[in-house]
C-alpha positions as CSV (number, residue, x, y, z in Angstrom):
1,X,46.4,106.7,90.3
2,X,49.1,107.9,91.5
3,X,50.2,111.0,89.3
4,X,51.1,113.9,91.4
5,X,53.8,113.6,93.9
6,X,55.1,116.1,96.3
7,X,57.9,116.4,98.9
8,X,57.6,118.6,101.8
9,X,60.7,120.0,103.5
10,X,61.2,120.6,107.4
11,X,64.9,122.3,107.7
12,X,67.5,121.1,108.5
13,X,66.6,118.7,105.6
14,X,68.2,115.1,105.6
15,X,70.0,115.0,102.5
16,X,70.1,111.0,101.9
17,X,66.3,111.0,102.6
18,X,65.5,113.5,100.3
19,X,67.7,112.2,97.9
20,X,65.6,108.5,98.1
21,X,62.7,110.1,97.6
22,X,63.6,112.5,94.2
23,X,65.5,109.5,93.0
24,X,62.4,106.8,92.8
25,X,60.0,109.9,92.5
26,X,60.9,113.1,90.7
27,X,63.2,111.1,88.0
28,X,61.6,110.5,84.6
29,X,62.0,106.7,83.7
30,X,59.4,106.9,81.0
31,X,62.1,105.6,78.5
32,X,62.2,101.9,80.7
33,X,58.5,101.8,80.6
34,X,58.3,103.2,84.1
35,X,55.6,105.3,85.0
36,X,56.7,108.8,85.5
37,X,54.9,111.9,88.3
38,X,54.8,115.6,88.4
39,X,56.8,115.5,91.2
40,X,57.8,118.9,93.1
41,X,60.0,119.8,96.1
42,X,58.1,122.2,98.5
43,X,59.2,124.1,101.8
44,X,58.2,126.7,103.8
45,X,59.5,129.1,100.9
46,X,60.5,128.8,97.0
47,X,64.7,129.0,97.3
48,X,67.4,128.1,99.6
49,X,66.7,125.4,102.4
50,X,68.9,124.7,104.9
51,X,70.2,120.6,104.8
52,X,72.0,119.1,107.5
53,X,74.8,118.7,105.4
54,X,75.3,122.6,104.2
55,X,74.8,121.8,100.8
56,X,72.6,123.8,99.6
57,X,68.7,123.1,98.6
58,X,66.5,124.2,96.3
59,X,62.4,124.1,97.3
60,X,60.6,124.4,94.0
61,X,57.0,125.5,94.9
62,X,55.7,126.7,98.7
63,X,53.8,124.4,101.0
64,X,51.0,125.0,99.6
65,X,51.8,123.0,96.1
66,X,51.2,119.4,98.2
67,X,47.4,120.4,98.1
68,X,47.4,119.2,94.7
69,X,49.6,116.2,95.0
70,X,48.6,112.2,95.3
71,X,51.6,111.4,97.5
72,X,52.9,113.7,99.9
73,X,56.5,112.2,101.2
74,X,57.6,114.6,104.4
75,X,61.8,114.7,105.0
76,X,61.5,116.1,108.5
77,X,64.7,117.5,110.5
78,X,67.7,115.4,111.2
79,X,67.7,115.5,114.4
80,X,64.7,115.9,114.8
81,X,63.7,119.8,116.4
82,X,61.1,119.9,119.4
83,X,59.7,123.1,118.0
84,X,56.0,122.5,116.1
85,X,56.3,122.4,112.6
86,X,55.2,125.2,110.1
87,X,51.8,125.9,111.0
88,X,50.7,126.1,107.0
89,X,52.5,122.3,106.7
90,X,50.3,120.8,109.0
91,X,47.3,122.4,108.3
92,X,48.4,121.0,104.5
93,X,48.9,117.6,105.7
94,X,45.7,117.0,107.8
95,X,43.9,118.2,104.6
96,X,45.9,115.5,102.1
97,X,45.1,112.8,104.4
98,X,41.3,113.9,104.8
99,X,41.0,114.0,101.4
100,X,42.8,110.3,100.7
101,X,45.7,111.5,99.4
102,X,49.1,109.2,101.1
103,X,51.4,110.8,103.2
104,X,54.6,109.2,104.1
105,X,56.9,110.7,106.3
106,X,61.1,109.3,105.7
107,X,62.7,109.1,108.7
108,X,62.4,111.7,110.9
109,X,59.6,112.7,108.8
110,X,57.4,110.8,111.3
111,X,57.4,113.1,114.9
112,X,56.3,116.0,111.8
113,X,53.1,113.7,111.0
114,X,53.2,113.2,114.8
115,X,52.9,116.8,115.3
116,X,50.6,117.1,112.8
117,X,48.0,114.5,115.1
118,X,48.2,111.7,112.0
119,X,49.8,108.9,114.0
120,X,47.9,109.7,116.7
121,X,46.3,106.0,117.3
122,X,48.1,104.6,114.6
123,X,50.7,102.2,114.1
124,X,54.6,104.0,113.0
125,X,58.1,103.5,113.2
126,X,61.2,106.3,112.7
127,X,65.2,105.5,113.3
128,X,65.6,103.1,115.9
129,X,67.9,106.2,117.8
130,X,65.0,108.4,117.6
131,X,61.7,105.6,118.3
132,X,62.3,106.0,122.2
133,X,61.8,109.7,121.7
134,X,59.0,109.6,119.7
135,X,57.1,107.4,122.1
136,X,57.2,109.3,125.1
137,X,56.8,112.8,122.9
138,X,53.6,111.3,121.4
139,X,52.3,108.5,124.0
140,X,49.3,108.3,121.5
141,X,51.9,107.3,118.7
142,X,52.1,102.9,118.4
143,X,55.7,102.8,117.6
144,X,57.0,99.9,116.3
145,X,60.9,100.4,116.9
146,X,61.6,97.4,114.8
147,X,60.6,97.5,112.1
148,X,61.9,99.3,108.3
149,X,58.1,101.1,107.1
150,X,55.0,101.0,108.5
151,X,51.7,101.8,106.6
152,X,49.0,101.9,108.9
153,X,47.0,103.9,105.4
154,X,46.3,107.2,104.8
155,X,49.8,107.7,106.7
156,X,53.0,105.5,105.7
157,X,56.7,106.2,108.0
158,X,60.0,104.6,107.7
159,X,62.9,103.8,109.5
160,X,66.5,105.7,109.1
161,X,68.0,106.4,105.6
162,X,68.5,103.3,103.4
163,X,64.5,102.4,104.9
164,X,63.0,105.3,102.6
165,X,64.4,102.9,100.0
166,X,62.2,100.4,101.1
167,X,59.4,102.7,102.1
168,X,59.4,104.4,98.3
169,X,59.3,101.0,96.3
170,X,56.6,99.8,99.1
171,X,54.7,102.8,97.9
172,X,55.2,101.8,94.1
173,X,54.5,98.5,94.7
174,X,51.4,99.1,95.8
175,X,50.4,101.3,93.8
176,X,51.6,100.0,90.3
177,X,52.6,95.8,91.6
178,X,55.5,93.9,92.1
179,X,56.7,93.8,88.7
180,X,57.0,97.8,88.3
181,X,58.5,97.9,91.7
182,X,61.0,95.3,90.9
183,X,61.8,97.1,87.8
184,X,62.9,100.6,89.4
185,X,64.6,98.7,92.2
186,X,66.7,97.1,89.6
187,X,67.4,100.0,88.2
188,X,68.5,101.6,92.0
189,X,70.6,98.6,92.0
190,X,68.7,98.0,95.6
191,X,66.4,95.0,96.2
192,X,62.7,95.0,95.8
193,X,62.1,93.7,99.6
194,X,64.5,93.3,102.4
195,X,62.9,90.8,104.8
196,X,63.3,92.1,108.6
197,X,63.1,94.5,111.0
198,X,65.8,96.7,111.6
199,X,66.9,95.2,114.6
200,X,69.3,93.5,112.5
201,X,71.0,97.1,112.6
202,X,71.1,98.5,115.6
203,X,73.7,97.4,117.8
204,X,76.2,97.1,113.9
205,X,75.5,97.7,110.2
206,X,78.5,94.8,109.3
207,X,77.3,91.1,109.1
208,X,78.4,89.4,111.6
209,X,81.1,86.5,110.1
210,X,79.8,83.9,108.0
211,X,76.7,85.3,107.6
212,X,76.9,85.0,103.2
213,X,76.5,81.3,104.6
214,X,73.1,81.4,104.2
215,X,73.0,83.0,100.6
216,X,72.7,80.0,98.7
217,X,70.4,77.9,101.3
218,X,67.8,81.4,100.7
219,X,68.2,81.3,97.3
220,X,67.1,78.0,96.8
221,X,64.2,78.1,99.1
222,X,62.5,80.6,96.6
223,X,63.0,78.0,93.8
224,X,61.7,75.4,96.0
225,X,58.3,77.6,97.3
226,X,56.0,75.5,96.3
227,X,57.9,72.1,98.6
228,X,57.0,71.7,102.2
229,X,60.2,74.3,103.6
230,X,60.7,73.2,107.8
231,X,63.3,74.7,109.6
232,X,64.7,71.4,109.5
233,X,65.4,71.1,105.7
234,X,67.0,74.8,105.8
235,X,69.3,73.8,108.0
236,X,70.7,70.7,106.9
237,X,71.0,71.9,103.6
238,X,73.0,75.2,105.0
239,X,75.2,71.9,107.2
240,X,73.8,73.7,111.0
241,X,71.7,72.1,113.4
242,X,68.1,73.4,113.4
243,X,69.0,75.9,116.6
244,X,72.0,77.0,115.6
245,X,70.5,77.8,112.0
246,X,67.6,79.9,113.4
247,X,69.5,82.0,115.7
248,X,71.7,83.5,113.0
249,X,68.8,83.4,110.3
250,X,67.3,86.0,112.7
251,X,70.8,87.6,113.2
252,X,71.0,88.2,109.2
253,X,67.4,89.1,108.6
254,X,66.1,90.3,111.4
255,X,62.7,87.4,112.0
256,X,62.3,84.0,111.9
257,X,62.8,81.4,108.5
258,X,59.1,80.9,109.2
259,X,57.9,84.5,108.8
260,X,60.2,84.7,106.0
261,X,58.9,81.9,103.7
262,X,55.6,83.8,104.0
263,X,56.6,86.6,103.1
264,X,58.0,85.5,99.7
265,X,55.2,83.5,99.1
266,X,53.2,86.2,99.4
267,X,54.7,88.1,97.2
268,X,55.1,85.4,94.6
269,X,51.6,85.2,94.9
270,X,50.9,88.4,94.0
271,X,52.9,88.7,91.6
272,X,51.1,85.4,89.4
273,X,47.6,87.2,90.3
274,X,49.2,91.0,88.3
275,X,50.6,88.8,85.2
276,X,49.0,85.4,84.4
277,X,45.5,83.5,84.4
278,X,46.2,81.2,87.3
279,X,43.3,80.4,89.6
280,X,43.6,81.2,93.0
281,X,43.7,77.2,93.7
282,X,46.6,76.8,91.3
283,X,48.8,79.7,92.6
284,X,48.3,78.7,96.1
285,X,49.9,75.4,95.2
286,X,52.9,77.0,93.2
287,X,53.6,79.1,96.0
288,X,53.0,76.8,98.6
289,X,50.5,78.4,100.9
290,X,48.7,75.1,100.4
291,X,44.7,76.3,99.6
292,X,43.0,79.1,98.7
293,X,41.4,79.7,101.8
294,X,44.9,80.5,103.3
295,X,45.9,82.9,100.4
296,X,43.1,84.6,100.8
297,X,44.1,84.9,104.5
298,X,47.7,86.0,104.0
299,X,46.7,89.0,100.9
300,X,43.8,90.0,103.3
301,X,46.3,90.6,105.8
302,X,48.9,92.4,104.3
303,X,46.9,93.7,101.5
304,X,43.7,94.1,102.7
305,X,41.8,92.3,99.7
306,X,41.0,89.2,98.2
307,X,43.2,87.2,95.4
308,X,40.2,88.0,92.8
309,X,40.5,91.8,93.8
310,X,44.1,92.3,93.7
311,X,43.7,90.7,90.2
312,X,41.1,93.1,89.2
313,X,42.9,95.9,90.4
314,X,45.8,95.1,88.4
315,X,43.4,94.3,85.5
316,X,42.3,97.7,85.2
317,X,45.2,99.4,85.4
318,X,47.3,97.8,82.6
């Protein structure tokens, strides 16, 4: 079980990403019935650490505290620096991965993980502005520039700024299940899961005109996942042609309607597996995945386990 979380700082520290990690893992929510963690902020030295905004950041511990963490988060320098990260940090990041801890980099933290050799041969992402630099500086890394976050166990990385929230909630969901992650997201006033990738944010962070004309259709689709939803049906409900709907859907979410529906169906299946006693066949029908084999295939691809194993995991952890 995830009990100890430590965040490693590399100067100058990006304040937003550090704040997200502290908010998700460092805030005690036990009064809400949510998990709490032993949490540490680690720097090259205990005490003041430089930040990107000039605000003083205090490291509670030195890097050696990382040795006891189940989850190590890395907040890298912003913008990414070309000089190697501290040798003491590199050594401890490698040791953490070797002993089975999860090591995750938020935004430019990916550069620290790459310098430590932890991303060689692995998939990773970072802020879209720095993705080209990451790929050229570390050609052994398989950079997926359009992703909000990527997990290639035991290492995970996120895109810039708010994508740190997506990654942290994913790690909570992986450890404690969708229901707990949803409740943490609600406390953060953040969406529990954002479909699509960061490609939708490269040109502009402002939604295109009429972007909200899809909101009603998406809400309706979520309530009818057990039905055979076609793009033509969704387009008709949105009063658009299928081609216009598909284009606007991708502009809005960064993905296709079919991919979005598949993701939502798997997320619903996970919640049903965690909270109920329905058979795998009944859950496949309820989520619109059709058959137990289809549900098993989707869950194996996203989680690497069977529905039965997924359910046992949460029964044992409850």
